PDBQT receptor file of N, H, CA, C and O in Angstrom, charges set to zero:
ATOM      1  N   MET A   1     -25.336  -9.245   7.374  1.00  0.00    +0.000 N 
ATOM      2  CA  MET A   1     -24.223  -8.575   7.999  1.00  0.00    +0.000 C 
ATOM      3  C   MET A   1     -23.548  -7.641   7.002  1.00  0.00    +0.000 C 
ATOM      4  O   MET A   1     -23.434  -7.965   5.820  1.00  0.00    +0.000 OA
ATOM      5  N   THR A   2     -23.105  -6.488   7.477  1.00  0.00    +0.000 N 
ATOM      6  H   THR A   2     -23.199  -6.225   8.437  1.00  0.00    +0.000 HD
ATOM      7  CA  THR A   2     -22.501  -5.526   6.577  1.00  0.00    +0.000 C 
ATOM      8  C   THR A   2     -21.172  -6.001   6.021  1.00  0.00    +0.000 C 
ATOM      9  O   THR A   2     -20.762  -5.541   4.956  1.00  0.00    +0.000 OA
ATOM     10  N   GLU A   3     -20.480  -6.910   6.710  1.00  0.00    +0.000 N 
ATOM     11  H   GLU A   3     -20.812  -7.283   7.575  1.00  0.00    +0.000 HD
ATOM     12  CA  GLU A   3     -19.196  -7.397   6.212  1.00  0.00    +0.000 C 
ATOM     13  C   GLU A   3     -19.339  -8.173   4.903  1.00  0.00    +0.000 C 
ATOM     14  O   GLU A   3     -18.365  -8.322   4.165  1.00  0.00    +0.000 OA
ATOM     15  N   ASP A   4     -20.534  -8.665   4.610  1.00  0.00    +0.000 N 
ATOM     16  H   ASP A   4     -21.325  -8.544   5.210  1.00  0.00    +0.000 HD
ATOM     17  CA  ASP A   4     -20.762  -9.495   3.442  1.00  0.00    +0.000 C 
ATOM     18  C   ASP A   4     -21.345  -8.722   2.260  1.00  0.00    +0.000 C 
ATOM     19  O   ASP A   4     -21.750  -9.337   1.273  1.00  0.00    +0.000 OA
ATOM     20  N   LEU A   5     -21.398  -7.410   2.333  1.00  0.00    +0.000 N 
ATOM     21  H   LEU A   5     -21.069  -6.911   3.135  1.00  0.00    +0.000 HD
ATOM     22  CA  LEU A   5     -21.998  -6.634   1.261  1.00  0.00    +0.000 C 
ATOM     23  C   LEU A   5     -21.145  -6.679   0.008  1.00  0.00    +0.000 C 
ATOM     24  O   LEU A   5     -19.917  -6.610   0.065  1.00  0.00    +0.000 OA
ATOM     25  N   GLU A   6     -21.818  -6.795  -1.119  1.00  0.00    +0.000 N 
ATOM     26  H   GLU A   6     -22.815  -6.851  -1.166  1.00  0.00    +0.000 HD
ATOM     27  CA  GLU A   6     -21.156  -6.751  -2.417  1.00  0.00    +0.000 C 
ATOM     28  C   GLU A   6     -21.353  -5.378  -3.030  1.00  0.00    +0.000 C 
ATOM     29  O   GLU A   6     -22.293  -4.660  -2.689  1.00  0.00    +0.000 OA
ATOM     30  N   CYS A   7     -20.475  -5.029  -3.919  1.00  0.00    +0.000 N 
ATOM     31  H   CYS A   7     -19.711  -5.612  -4.195  1.00  0.00    +0.000 HD
ATOM     32  CA  CYS A   7     -20.529  -3.772  -4.652  1.00  0.00    +0.000 C 
ATOM     33  C   CYS A   7     -21.862  -3.644  -5.398  1.00  0.00    +0.000 C 
ATOM     34  O   CYS A   7     -22.395  -4.627  -5.912  1.00  0.00    +0.000 OA
ATOM     35  N   ALA A   8     -22.385  -2.427  -5.446  1.00  0.00    +0.000 N 
ATOM     36  H   ALA A   8     -21.952  -1.629  -5.028  1.00  0.00    +0.000 HD
ATOM     37  CA  ALA A   8     -23.665  -2.166  -6.119  1.00  0.00    +0.000 C 
ATOM     38  C   ALA A   8     -23.546  -2.091  -7.639  1.00  0.00    +0.000 C 
ATOM     39  O   ALA A   8     -24.566  -2.076  -8.327  1.00  0.00    +0.000 OA
ATOM     40  N   ARG A   9     -22.341  -2.042  -8.175  1.00  0.00    +0.000 N 
ATOM     41  H   ARG A   9     -21.512  -2.054  -7.615  1.00  0.00    +0.000 HD
ATOM     42  CA  ARG A   9     -22.134  -1.990  -9.627  1.00  0.00    +0.000 C 
ATOM     43  C   ARG A   9     -22.648  -3.279 -10.249  1.00  0.00    +0.000 C 
ATOM     44  O   ARG A   9     -22.368  -4.366  -9.744  1.00  0.00    +0.000 OA
ATOM     45  N   ALA A  10     -23.391  -3.170 -11.331  1.00  0.00    +0.000 N 
ATOM     46  H   ALA A  10     -23.619  -2.287 -11.741  1.00  0.00    +0.000 HD
ATOM     47  CA  ALA A  10     -23.951  -4.336 -12.015  1.00  0.00    +0.000 C 
ATOM     48  C   ALA A  10     -22.853  -5.336 -12.350  1.00  0.00    +0.000 C 
ATOM     49  O   ALA A  10     -21.788  -4.963 -12.842  1.00  0.00    +0.000 OA
ATOM     50  N   ASP A  11     -23.117  -6.583 -12.084  1.00  0.00    +0.000 N 
ATOM     51  H   ASP A  11     -23.982  -6.886 -11.684  1.00  0.00    +0.000 HD
ATOM     52  CA  ASP A  11     -22.230  -7.709 -12.380  1.00  0.00    +0.000 C 
ATOM     53  C   ASP A  11     -20.939  -7.734 -11.557  1.00  0.00    +0.000 C 
ATOM     54  O   ASP A  11     -20.062  -8.554 -11.827  1.00  0.00    +0.000 OA
ATOM     55  N   CYS A  12     -20.805  -6.864 -10.570  1.00  0.00    +0.000 N 
ATOM     56  H   CYS A  12     -21.518  -6.197 -10.351  1.00  0.00    +0.000 HD
ATOM     57  CA  CYS A  12     -19.617  -6.894  -9.710  1.00  0.00    +0.000 C 
ATOM     58  C   CYS A  12     -19.959  -7.679  -8.447  1.00  0.00    +0.000 C 
ATOM     59  O   CYS A  12     -20.975  -7.420  -7.803  1.00  0.00    +0.000 OA
ATOM     60  N   ARG A  13     -19.131  -8.608  -8.110  1.00  0.00    +0.000 N 
ATOM     61  H   ARG A  13     -18.306  -8.818  -8.633  1.00  0.00    +0.000 HD
ATOM     62  CA  ARG A  13     -19.345  -9.437  -6.915  1.00  0.00    +0.000 C 
ATOM     63  C   ARG A  13     -18.268  -9.187  -5.858  1.00  0.00    +0.000 C 
ATOM     64  O   ARG A  13     -18.160  -9.935  -4.886  1.00  0.00    +0.000 OA
ATOM     65  N   ALA A  14     -17.471  -8.127  -6.056  1.00  0.00    +0.000 N 
ATOM     66  H   ALA A  14     -17.559  -7.520  -6.846  1.00  0.00    +0.000 HD
ATOM     67  CA  ALA A  14     -16.397  -7.819  -5.113  1.00  0.00    +0.000 C 
ATOM     68  C   ALA A  14     -16.978  -7.320  -3.790  1.00  0.00    +0.000 C 
ATOM     69  O   ALA A  14     -18.073  -6.760  -3.747  1.00  0.00    +0.000 OA
ATOM     70  N   ALA A  15     -16.238  -7.531  -2.735  1.00  0.00    +0.000 N 
ATOM     71  H   ALA A  15     -15.348  -7.986  -2.770  1.00  0.00    +0.000 HD
ATOM     72  CA  ALA A  15     -16.655  -7.056  -1.415  1.00  0.00    +0.000 C 
ATOM     73  C   ALA A  15     -16.639  -5.531  -1.386  1.00  0.00    +0.000 C 
ATOM     74  O   ALA A  15     -15.731  -4.898  -1.925  1.00  0.00    +0.000 OA
ATOM     75  N   ALA A  16     -17.639  -4.961  -0.760  1.00  0.00    +0.000 N 
ATOM     76  H   ALA A  16     -18.377  -5.475  -0.322  1.00  0.00    +0.000 HD
ATOM     77  CA  ALA A  16     -17.724  -3.509  -0.628  1.00  0.00    +0.000 C 
ATOM     78  C   ALA A  16     -16.698  -3.023   0.390  1.00  0.00    +0.000 C 
ATOM     79  O   ALA A  16     -16.521  -3.629   1.447  1.00  0.00    +0.000 OA
ATOM     80  N   THR A  17     -16.032  -1.930   0.064  1.00  0.00    +0.000 N 
ATOM     81  H   THR A  17     -16.176  -1.437  -0.794  1.00  0.00    +0.000 HD
ATOM     82  CA  THR A  17     -15.046  -1.318   0.952  1.00  0.00    +0.000 C 
ATOM     83  C   THR A  17     -15.391   0.142   1.257  1.00  0.00    +0.000 C 
ATOM     84  O   THR A  17     -14.736   0.783   2.079  1.00  0.00    +0.000 OA
ATOM     85  N   HIS A  18     -16.419   0.655   0.594  1.00  0.00    +0.000 N 
ATOM     86  H   HIS A  18     -16.951   0.134  -0.074  1.00  0.00    +0.000 HD
ATOM     87  CA  HIS A  18     -16.886   2.029   0.766  1.00  0.00    +0.000 C 
ATOM     88  C   HIS A  18     -18.415   2.016   0.798  1.00  0.00    +0.000 C 
ATOM     89  O   HIS A  18     -19.057   1.031   0.433  1.00  0.00    +0.000 OA
ATOM     90  N   HIS A  19     -18.971   3.132   1.242  1.00  0.00    +0.000 N 
ATOM     91  H   HIS A  19     -18.450   3.932   1.539  1.00  0.00    +0.000 HD
ATOM     92  CA  HIS A  19     -20.418   3.310   1.067  1.00  0.00    +0.000 C 
ATOM     93  C   HIS A  19     -20.675   4.713   0.542  1.00  0.00    +0.000 C 
ATOM     94  O   HIS A  19     -20.030   5.687   0.929  1.00  0.00    +0.000 OA
ATOM     95  N   ILE A  20     -21.644   4.766  -0.351  1.00  0.00    +0.000 N 
ATOM     96  H   ILE A  20     -22.168   3.974  -0.665  1.00  0.00    +0.000 HD
ATOM     97  CA  ILE A  20     -22.023   6.012  -1.005  1.00  0.00    +0.000 C 
ATOM     98  C   ILE A  20     -23.431   6.357  -0.529  1.00  0.00    +0.000 C 
ATOM     99  O   ILE A  20     -24.376   5.598  -0.749  1.00  0.00    +0.000 OA
ATOM    100  N   VAL A  21     -23.557   7.497   0.116  1.00  0.00    +0.000 N 
ATOM    101  H   VAL A  21     -22.790   8.113   0.295  1.00  0.00    +0.000 HD
ATOM    102  CA  VAL A  21     -24.855   7.960   0.619  1.00  0.00    +0.000 C 
ATOM    103  C   VAL A  21     -25.349   9.033  -0.340  1.00  0.00    +0.000 C 
ATOM    104  O   VAL A  21     -24.630   9.987  -0.640  1.00  0.00    +0.000 OA
ATOM    105  N   TRP A  22     -26.571   8.875  -0.817  1.00  0.00    +0.000 N 
ATOM    106  H   TRP A  22     -27.155   8.100  -0.574  1.00  0.00    +0.000 HD
ATOM    107  CA  TRP A  22     -27.098   9.811  -1.809  1.00  0.00    +0.000 C 
ATOM    108  C   TRP A  22     -28.604   9.902  -1.698  1.00  0.00    +0.000 C 
ATOM    109  O   TRP A  22     -29.247   9.100  -1.021  1.00  0.00    +0.000 OA
ATOM    110  N   ARG A  23     -29.155  10.896  -2.378  1.00  0.00    +0.000 N 
ATOM    111  H   ARG A  23     -28.633  11.547  -2.928  1.00  0.00    +0.000 HD
ATOM    112  CA  ARG A  23     -30.617  11.025  -2.480  1.00  0.00    +0.000 C 
ATOM    113  C   ARG A  23     -30.964  11.788  -3.746  1.00  0.00    +0.000 C 
ATOM    114  O   ARG A  23     -30.145  12.529  -4.290  1.00  0.00    +0.000 OA
ATOM    115  N   ASN A  24     -32.170  11.597  -4.195  1.00  0.00    +0.000 N 
ATOM    116  H   ASN A  24     -32.836  10.995  -3.753  1.00  0.00    +0.000 HD
ATOM    117  CA  ASN A  24     -32.694  12.342  -5.337  1.00  0.00    +0.000 C 
ATOM    118  C   ASN A  24     -33.545  13.479  -4.771  1.00  0.00    +0.000 C 
ATOM    119  O   ASN A  24     -34.670  13.240  -4.332  1.00  0.00    +0.000 OA
ATOM    120  N   PRO A  25     -33.032  14.707  -4.772  1.00  0.00    +0.000 N 
ATOM    121  CA  PRO A  25     -33.755  15.817  -4.144  1.00  0.00    +0.000 C 
ATOM    122  C   PRO A  25     -35.064  16.191  -4.832  1.00  0.00    +0.000 C 
ATOM    123  O   PRO A  25     -35.897  16.885  -4.249  1.00  0.00    +0.000 OA
ATOM    124  N   ARG A  26     -35.249  15.735  -6.065  1.00  0.00    +0.000 N 
ATOM    125  H   ARG A  26     -34.573  15.171  -6.539  1.00  0.00    +0.000 HD
ATOM    126  CA  ARG A  26     -36.506  16.044  -6.759  1.00  0.00    +0.000 C 
ATOM    127  C   ARG A  26     -37.675  15.221  -6.218  1.00  0.00    +0.000 C 
ATOM    128  O   ARG A  26     -38.834  15.609  -6.367  1.00  0.00    +0.000 OA
ATOM    129  N   ILE A  27     -37.365  14.080  -5.588  1.00  0.00    +0.000 N 
ATOM    130  H   ILE A  27     -36.423  13.765  -5.467  1.00  0.00    +0.000 HD
ATOM    131  CA  ILE A  27     -38.462  13.234  -5.099  1.00  0.00    +0.000 C 
ATOM    132  C   ILE A  27     -38.339  12.848  -3.626  1.00  0.00    +0.000 C 
ATOM    133  O   ILE A  27     -39.281  12.293  -3.059  1.00  0.00    +0.000 OA
ATOM    134  N   HIS A  28     -37.189  13.134  -2.990  1.00  0.00    +0.000 N 
ATOM    135  H   HIS A  28     -36.424  13.585  -3.450  1.00  0.00    +0.000 HD
ATOM    136  CA  HIS A  28     -36.996  12.759  -1.588  1.00  0.00    +0.000 C 
ATOM    137  C   HIS A  28     -36.659  13.968  -0.726  1.00  0.00    +0.000 C 
ATOM    138  O   HIS A  28     -35.921  14.859  -1.145  1.00  0.00    +0.000 OA
ATOM    139  N   ASP A  29     -37.212  13.986   0.487  1.00  0.00    +0.000 N 
ATOM    140  H   ASP A  29     -37.811  13.262   0.828  1.00  0.00    +0.000 HD
ATOM    141  CA  ASP A  29     -36.842  15.006   1.468  1.00  0.00    +0.000 C 
ATOM    142  C   ASP A  29     -35.403  14.769   1.913  1.00  0.00    +0.000 C 
ATOM    143  O   ASP A  29     -34.829  13.715   1.639  1.00  0.00    +0.000 OA
ATOM    144  N   ALA A  30     -34.826  15.745   2.595  1.00  0.00    +0.000 N 
ATOM    145  H   ALA A  30     -35.292  16.602   2.817  1.00  0.00    +0.000 HD
ATOM    146  CA  ALA A  30     -33.426  15.674   3.029  1.00  0.00    +0.000 C 
ATOM    147  C   ALA A  30     -33.154  14.507   3.970  1.00  0.00    +0.000 C 
ATOM    148  O   ALA A  30     -32.021  14.029   4.039  1.00  0.00    +0.000 OA
ATOM    149  N   ASP A  31     -34.161  14.041   4.691  1.00  0.00    +0.000 N 
ATOM    150  H   ASP A  31     -35.081  14.430   4.634  1.00  0.00    +0.000 HD
ATOM    151  CA  ASP A  31     -33.936  12.931   5.626  1.00  0.00    +0.000 C 
ATOM    152  C   ASP A  31     -34.039  11.555   4.966  1.00  0.00    +0.000 C 
ATOM    153  O   ASP A  31     -33.780  10.544   5.618  1.00  0.00    +0.000 OA
ATOM    154  N   ARG A  32     -34.410  11.499   3.691  1.00  0.00    +0.000 N 
ATOM    155  H   ARG A  32     -34.620  12.321   3.161  1.00  0.00    +0.000 HD
ATOM    156  CA  ARG A  32     -34.503  10.225   2.957  1.00  0.00    +0.000 C 
ATOM    157  C   ARG A  32     -33.232  10.045   2.156  1.00  0.00    +0.000 C 
ATOM    158  O   ARG A  32     -33.022  10.738   1.161  1.00  0.00    +0.000 OA
ATOM    159  N   ARG A  33     -32.372   9.114   2.581  1.00  0.00    +0.000 N 
ATOM    160  H   ARG A  33     -32.542   8.551   3.389  1.00  0.00    +0.000 HD
ATOM    161  CA  ARG A  33     -31.102   8.898   1.897  1.00  0.00    +0.000 C 
ATOM    162  C   ARG A  33     -30.944   7.416   1.576  1.00  0.00    +0.000 C 
ATOM    163  O   ARG A  33     -31.433   6.553   2.305  1.00  0.00    +0.000 OA
ATOM    164  N   LYS A  34     -30.266   7.143   0.491  1.00  0.00    +0.000 N 
ATOM    165  H   LYS A  34     -29.869   7.845  -0.101  1.00  0.00    +0.000 HD
ATOM    166  CA  LYS A  34     -29.999   5.762   0.079  1.00  0.00    +0.000 C 
ATOM    167  C   LYS A  34     -28.515   5.489   0.251  1.00  0.00    +0.000 C 
ATOM    168  O   LYS A  34     -27.697   6.408   0.228  1.00  0.00    +0.000 OA
ATOM    169  N   ILE A  35     -28.175   4.225   0.422  1.00  0.00    +0.000 N 
ATOM    170  H   ILE A  35     -28.840   3.477   0.441  1.00  0.00    +0.000 HD
ATOM    171  CA  ILE A  35     -26.773   3.839   0.588  1.00  0.00    +0.000 C 
ATOM    172  C   ILE A  35     -26.445   2.752  -0.421  1.00  0.00    +0.000 C 
ATOM    173  O   ILE A  35     -27.122   1.726  -0.495  1.00  0.00    +0.000 OA
ATOM    174  N   TRP A  36     -25.393   2.993  -1.197  1.00  0.00    +0.000 N 
ATOM    175  H   TRP A  36     -24.843   3.826  -1.137  1.00  0.00    +0.000 HD
ATOM    176  CA  TRP A  36     -24.871   1.992  -2.120  1.00  0.00    +0.000 C 
ATOM    177  C   TRP A  36     -23.521   1.520  -1.611  1.00  0.00    +0.000 C 
ATOM    178  O   TRP A  36     -22.639   2.345  -1.371  1.00  0.00    +0.000 OA
ATOM    179  N   PRO A  37     -23.334   0.236  -1.441  1.00  0.00    +0.000 N 
ATOM    180  CA  PRO A  37     -22.005  -0.281  -1.133  1.00  0.00    +0.000 C 
ATOM    181  C   PRO A  37     -21.172  -0.284  -2.411  1.00  0.00    +0.000 C 
ATOM    182  O   PRO A  37     -21.710  -0.488  -3.500  1.00  0.00    +0.000 OA
ATOM    183  N   ALA A  38     -19.866  -0.061  -2.288  1.00  0.00    +0.000 N 
ATOM    184  H   ALA A  38     -19.429   0.104  -1.403  1.00  0.00    +0.000 HD
ATOM    185  CA  ALA A  38     -18.997  -0.002  -3.473  1.00  0.00    +0.000 C 
ATOM    186  C   ALA A  38     -17.623  -0.595  -3.159  1.00  0.00    +0.000 C 
ATOM    187  O   ALA A  38     -17.102  -0.448  -2.054  1.00  0.00    +0.000 OA
ATOM    188  N   CYS A  39     -17.054  -1.263  -4.152  1.00  0.00    +0.000 N 
ATOM    189  H   CYS A  39     -17.477  -1.383  -5.051  1.00  0.00    +0.000 HD
ATOM    190  CA  CYS A  39     -15.695  -1.790  -4.018  1.00  0.00    +0.000 C 
ATOM    191  C   CYS A  39     -14.707  -0.699  -4.419  1.00  0.00    +0.000 C 
ATOM    192  O   CYS A  39     -15.103   0.346  -4.936  1.00  0.00    +0.000 OA
ATOM    193  N   ASP A  40     -13.420  -0.947  -4.178  1.00  0.00    +0.000 N 
ATOM    194  H   ASP A  40     -13.098  -1.795  -3.758  1.00  0.00    +0.000 HD
ATOM    195  CA  ASP A  40     -12.380   0.035  -4.536  1.00  0.00    +0.000 C 
ATOM    196  C   ASP A  40     -12.413   0.391  -6.021  1.00  0.00    +0.000 C 
ATOM    197  O   ASP A  40     -12.226   1.550  -6.391  1.00  0.00    +0.000 OA
ATOM    198  N   GLU A  41     -12.649  -0.601  -6.860  1.00  0.00    +0.000 N 
ATOM    199  H   GLU A  41     -12.801  -1.543  -6.560  1.00  0.00    +0.000 HD
ATOM    200  CA  GLU A  41     -12.620  -0.375  -8.307  1.00  0.00    +0.000 C 
ATOM    201  C   GLU A  41     -13.777   0.490  -8.799  1.00  0.00    +0.000 C 
ATOM    202  O   GLU A  41     -13.605   1.262  -9.742  1.00  0.00    +0.000 OA
ATOM    203  N   HIS A  42     -14.957   0.375  -8.178  1.00  0.00    +0.000 N 
ATOM    204  H   HIS A  42     -15.097  -0.252  -7.412  1.00  0.00    +0.000 HD
ATOM    205  CA  HIS A  42     -16.150   1.036  -8.716  1.00  0.00    +0.000 C 
ATOM    206  C   HIS A  42     -16.652   2.227  -7.904  1.00  0.00    +0.000 C 
ATOM    207  O   HIS A  42     -17.634   2.855  -8.300  1.00  0.00    +0.000 OA
ATOM    208  N   VAL A  43     -16.020   2.555  -6.793  1.00  0.00    +0.000 N 
ATOM    209  H   VAL A  43     -15.222   2.044  -6.472  1.00  0.00    +0.000 HD
ATOM    210  CA  VAL A  43     -16.509   3.675  -5.978  1.00  0.00    +0.000 C 
ATOM    211  C   VAL A  43     -16.511   4.975  -6.782  1.00  0.00    +0.000 C 
ATOM    212  O   VAL A  43     -17.450   5.762  -6.662  1.00  0.00    +0.000 OA
ATOM    213  N   GLY A  44     -15.499   5.216  -7.587  1.00  0.00    +0.000 N 
ATOM    214  H   GLY A  44     -14.737   4.576  -7.685  1.00  0.00    +0.000 HD
ATOM    215  CA  GLY A  44     -15.451   6.416  -8.412  1.00  0.00    +0.000 C 
ATOM    216  C   GLY A  44     -16.533   6.429  -9.478  1.00  0.00    +0.000 C 
ATOM    217  O   GLY A  44     -17.192   7.447  -9.688  1.00  0.00    +0.000 OA
ATOM    218  N   PHE A  45     -16.717   5.304 -10.150  1.00  0.00    +0.000 N 
ATOM    219  H   PHE A  45     -16.182   4.477  -9.980  1.00  0.00    +0.000 HD
ATOM    220  CA  PHE A  45     -17.734   5.199 -11.193  1.00  0.00    +0.000 C 
ATOM    221  C   PHE A  45     -19.128   5.464 -10.622  1.00  0.00    +0.000 C 
ATOM    222  O   PHE A  45     -19.893   6.251 -11.179  1.00  0.00    +0.000 OA
ATOM    223  N   LEU A  46     -19.452   4.805  -9.514  1.00  0.00    +0.000 N 
ATOM    224  H   LEU A  46     -18.831   4.165  -9.062  1.00  0.00    +0.000 HD
ATOM    225  CA  LEU A  46     -20.791   4.938  -8.936  1.00  0.00    +0.000 C 
ATOM    226  C   LEU A  46     -21.041   6.352  -8.413  1.00  0.00    +0.000 C 
ATOM    227  O   LEU A  46     -22.122   6.901  -8.625  1.00  0.00    +0.000 OA
ATOM    228  N   SER A  47     -20.074   6.943  -7.742  1.00  0.00    +0.000 N 
ATOM    229  H   SER A  47     -19.196   6.498  -7.570  1.00  0.00    +0.000 HD
ATOM    230  CA  SER A  47     -20.278   8.294  -7.217  1.00  0.00    +0.000 C 
ATOM    231  C   SER A  47     -20.353   9.316  -8.364  1.00  0.00    +0.000 C 
ATOM    232  O   SER A  47     -21.147  10.254  -8.295  1.00  0.00    +0.000 OA
ATOM    233  N   ASP A  48     -19.547   9.147  -9.402  1.00  0.00    +0.000 N 
ATOM    234  H   ASP A  48     -18.902   8.385  -9.457  1.00  0.00    +0.000 HD
ATOM    235  CA  ASP A  48     -19.630  10.044 -10.575  1.00  0.00    +0.000 C 
ATOM    236  C   ASP A  48     -20.985   9.918 -11.265  1.00  0.00    +0.000 C 
ATOM    237  O   ASP A  48     -21.560  10.916 -11.700  1.00  0.00    +0.000 OA
ATOM    238  N   TYR A  49     -21.490   8.701 -11.363  1.00  0.00    +0.000 N 
ATOM    239  H   TYR A  49     -21.023   7.890 -11.009  1.00  0.00    +0.000 HD
ATOM    240  CA  TYR A  49     -22.803   8.455 -11.973  1.00  0.00    +0.000 C 
ATOM    241  C   TYR A  49     -23.882   9.279 -11.259  1.00  0.00    +0.000 C 
ATOM    242  O   TYR A  49     -24.733   9.891 -11.904  1.00  0.00    +0.000 OA
ATOM    243  N   LEU A  50     -23.837   9.287  -9.935  1.00  0.00    +0.000 N 
ATOM    244  H   LEU A  50     -23.146   8.789  -9.411  1.00  0.00    +0.000 HD
ATOM    245  CA  LEU A  50     -24.829  10.033  -9.156  1.00  0.00    +0.000 C 
ATOM    246  C   LEU A  50     -24.601  11.538  -9.245  1.00  0.00    +0.000 C 
ATOM    247  O   LEU A  50     -25.561  12.302  -9.343  1.00  0.00    +0.000 OA
ATOM    248  N   ARG A  51     -23.359  11.967  -9.213  1.00  0.00    +0.000 N 
ATOM    249  H   ARG A  51     -22.579  11.346  -9.133  1.00  0.00    +0.000 HD
ATOM    250  CA  ARG A  51     -23.050  13.403  -9.269  1.00  0.00    +0.000 C 
ATOM    251  C   ARG A  51     -23.441  14.017 -10.612  1.00  0.00    +0.000 C 
ATOM    252  O   ARG A  51     -23.857  15.175 -10.656  1.00  0.00    +0.000 OA
ATOM    253  N   THR A  52     -23.317  13.266 -11.707  1.00  0.00    +0.000 N 
ATOM    254  H   THR A  52     -22.979  12.326 -11.671  1.00  0.00    +0.000 HD
ATOM    255  CA  THR A  52     -23.707  13.818 -13.006  1.00  0.00    +0.000 C 
ATOM    256  C   THR A  52     -25.212  14.074 -13.070  1.00  0.00    +0.000 C 
ATOM    257  O   THR A  52     -25.676  14.853 -13.904  1.00  0.00    +0.000 OA
ATOM    258  N   ARG A  53     -25.958  13.433 -12.210  1.00  0.00    +0.000 N 
ATOM    259  H   ARG A  53     -25.580  12.801 -11.533  1.00  0.00    +0.000 HD
ATOM    260  CA  ARG A  53     -27.402  13.659 -12.122  1.00  0.00    +0.000 C 
ATOM    261  C   ARG A  53     -27.739  14.735 -11.097  1.00  0.00    +0.000 C 
ATOM    262  O   ARG A  53     -28.906  14.982 -10.796  1.00  0.00    +0.000 OA
ATOM    263  N   GLU A  54     -26.687  15.375 -10.561  1.00  0.00    +0.000 N 
ATOM    264  H   GLU A  54     -25.738  15.174 -10.805  1.00  0.00    +0.000 HD
ATOM    265  CA  GLU A  54     -26.807  16.449  -9.590  1.00  0.00    +0.000 C 
ATOM    266  C   GLU A  54     -27.466  16.005  -8.288  1.00  0.00    +0.000 C 
ATOM    267  O   GLU A  54     -28.196  16.773  -7.659  1.00  0.00    +0.000 OA
ATOM    268  N   PHE A  55     -27.206  14.763  -7.888  1.00  0.00    +0.000 N 
ATOM    269  H   PHE A  55     -26.614  14.140  -8.398  1.00  0.00    +0.000 HD
ATOM    270  CA  PHE A  55     -27.677  14.262  -6.602  1.00  0.00    +0.000 C 
ATOM    271  C   PHE A  55     -26.631  14.578  -5.542  1.00  0.00    +0.000 C 
ATOM    272  O   PHE A  55     -25.435  14.489  -5.819  1.00  0.00    +0.000 OA
ATOM    273  N   PRO A  56     -27.056  14.948  -4.329  1.00  0.00    +0.000 N 
ATOM    274  CA  PRO A  56     -26.098  15.102  -3.244  1.00  0.00    +0.000 C 
ATOM    275  C   PRO A  56     -25.470  13.735  -2.941  1.00  0.00    +0.000 C 
ATOM    276  O   PRO A  56     -26.183  12.744  -2.786  1.00  0.00    +0.000 OA
ATOM    277  N   VAL A  57     -24.135  13.686  -2.858  1.00  0.00    +0.000 N 
ATOM    278  H   VAL A  57     -23.555  14.492  -2.985  1.00  0.00    +0.000 HD
ATOM    279  CA  VAL A  57     -23.412  12.426  -2.686  1.00  0.00    +0.000 C 
ATOM    280  C   VAL A  57     -22.351  12.589  -1.603  1.00  0.00    +0.000 C 
ATOM    281  O   VAL A  57     -21.627  13.584  -1.574  1.00  0.00    +0.000 OA
ATOM    282  N   GLU A  58     -22.265  11.602  -0.713  1.00  0.00    +0.000 N 
ATOM    283  H   GLU A  58     -22.852  10.794  -0.736  1.00  0.00    +0.000 HD
ATOM    284  CA  GLU A  58     -21.198  11.526   0.275  1.00  0.00    +0.000 C 
ATOM    285  C   GLU A  58     -20.562  10.152   0.143  1.00  0.00    +0.000 C 
ATOM    286  O   GLU A  58     -21.272   9.147   0.110  1.00  0.00    +0.000 OA
ATOM    287  N   VAL A  59     -19.250  10.089   0.067  1.00  0.00    +0.000 N 
ATOM    288  H   VAL A  59     -18.673  10.906   0.093  1.00  0.00    +0.000 HD
ATOM    289  CA  VAL A  59     -18.535   8.818  -0.039  1.00  0.00    +0.000 C 
ATOM    290  C   VAL A  59     -17.696   8.650   1.217  1.00  0.00    +0.000 C 
ATOM    291  O   VAL A  59     -16.976   9.563   1.622  1.00  0.00    +0.000 OA
ATOM    292  N   SER A  60     -17.793   7.475   1.830  1.00  0.00    +0.000 N 
ATOM    293  H   SER A  60     -18.378   6.733   1.501  1.00  0.00    +0.000 HD
ATOM    294  CA  SER A  60     -17.016   7.177   3.030  1.00  0.00    +0.000 C 
ATOM    295  C   SER A  60     -16.340   5.832   2.879  1.00  0.00    +0.000 C 
ATOM    296  O   SER A  60     -16.905   4.895   2.316  1.00  0.00    +0.000 OA
ATOM    297  N   GLU A  61     -15.132   5.750   3.386  1.00  0.00    +0.000 N 
ATOM    298  H   GLU A  61     -14.673   6.512   3.844  1.00  0.00    +0.000 HD
ATOM    299  CA  GLU A  61     -14.443   4.473   3.399  1.00  0.00    +0.000 C 
ATOM    300  C   GLU A  61     -15.052   3.612   4.491  1.00  0.00    +0.000 C 
ATOM    301  O   GLU A  61     -15.508   4.115   5.518  1.00  0.00    +0.000 OA
ATOM    302  N   GLY A  62     -15.052   2.324   4.257  1.00  0.00    +0.000 N 
ATOM    303  H   GLY A  62     -14.681   1.916   3.422  1.00  0.00    +0.000 HD
ATOM    304  CA  GLY A  62     -15.673   1.407   5.212  1.00  0.00    +0.000 C 
ATOM    305  C   GLY A  62     -17.155   1.279   4.947  1.00  0.00    +0.000 C 
ATOM    306  O   GLY A  62     -17.690   1.865   4.006  1.00  0.00    +0.000 OA
ATOM    307  N   LEU A  63     -17.803   0.509   5.783  1.00  0.00    +0.000 N 
ATOM    308  H   LEU A  63     -17.368   0.033   6.547  1.00  0.00    +0.000 HD
ATOM    309  CA  LEU A  63     -19.233   0.276   5.614  1.00  0.00    +0.000 C 
ATOM    310  C   LEU A  63     -20.003   0.940   6.733  1.00  0.00    +0.000 C 
ATOM    311  O   LEU A  63     -19.468   1.133   7.825  1.00  0.00    +0.000 OA
ATOM    312  N   PRO A  64     -21.268   1.297   6.476  1.00  0.00    +0.000 N 
ATOM    313  CA  PRO A  64     -22.059   1.946   7.520  1.00  0.00    +0.000 C 
ATOM    314  C   PRO A  64     -22.277   1.008   8.700  1.00  0.00    +0.000 C 
ATOM    315  O   PRO A  64     -22.350  -0.210   8.540  1.00  0.00    +0.000 OA
ATOM    316  N   SER A  65     -22.378   1.593   9.873  1.00  0.00    +0.000 N 
ATOM    317  H   SER A  65     -22.319   2.582  10.003  1.00  0.00    +0.000 HD
ATOM    318  CA  SER A  65     -22.617   0.740  11.051  1.00  0.00    +0.000 C 
ATOM    319  C   SER A  65     -24.075   0.465  11.275  1.00  0.00    +0.000 C 
ATOM    320  O   SER A  65     -24.433  -0.235  12.223  1.00  0.00    +0.000 OA
TER     321      SER A  65
């Protein structure tokens, strides 16, 4: 169940409150996207980590349906 998702940050066990949708354009087509769940504390860290690699990133509050 999506309500039980934990943050994707290593060693974080907090409940996810956001989801980060991203892809690596060098190896994935536009329709191939990954989703990382993130807690309030780590959503900025995780999205910045992906953006510094120049990956397309979308951050949304809540969890994907």
